[in-house]
KOLDRENFI-714449 format. One record per residue (C-alpha): residue in one letter; z, x, y. Coordinates in steps of 0.5 Angstrom, whole numbers, plus 500, padded with zeros to 3 digits. Each point is the difference from the previous one (the first is absolute). Example, Ala and Ser with C-alpha at 12.3 -4.5 7.8 and 13.67 -1.06 7.14 Angstrom:
KOLDRENFI-714449
A516525491/S498502507/
end
This chain:
KOLDRENFI-714449
X589910558/X496493498/X501494504/X501493496/X499493501/X505496497/X499492501/X501493498/X496494501/X501494505/X504495496/X503505495/X507498502/X499493501/X504499493/X506502505/X500494504/X501501508/X507503501/X497508499/X507503503/X502503493/X493503499/X499502507/X506504500/X499503493/X493502502/X502503507/X505504496/X494503496/X496501506/X506504503/X501504494/X493502500/X501502508/X505504498/X497503494/X494502506/X495496496/X499494504/X493500504/X500492502/X499493498/X503493501/X499493498/X494495502/X501493503/X496495495/X494499505/X493499500/X497507502/X495501505/X494504498/X497505505/X492501498/X497506500/X496498507/X507499503/X500492499/X506497498/X501494495/X505497496/X501502493/X501496494/X507497499/X505504496/X500494495/X493502498/X501507498/X505506499/X503502506/X504506501/X507497502/X504507502/X499507499/X503507500/X497507501/X503506497/X499507499/X502503494/X498506495/X498496494/X498493497/X506500496/X504501507/X496494503/X502496494/X507501500/X500497508/X496495497/X505498495/X506500506/X495496504/X499495494/X507499498/X502499508/X495495501/X500497494/X492500499/X495504496/X497506505/X493503500/X500507501/X493504502/X498507502/X498500507/X494505501/X502506504/X497500507/X499508502/X501498508/X507497499/
end
């Protein structure tokens, strides 16, 4: 089985306005279906905010504001046999969230 990252950019749902109740309900229905199918690993939405960057020397600093570059708005990690299966789940999330979804293969970690 392969793990896939299904994600969307911050701001991808801005066209929907501020009441995201229906979209949230639809997205949670797909999430529950993914859990029931045994493919869900983890995921969630991210608040729009300035990130804190931790450098290799351990110091931290404020990163760029979200408006200055593309940043992640939300993600799901699923585990399925094929890319076609991942694309099928991404289509379901795209329909529910009313925004495009990006699908990427996660590198396998032999210790997981």
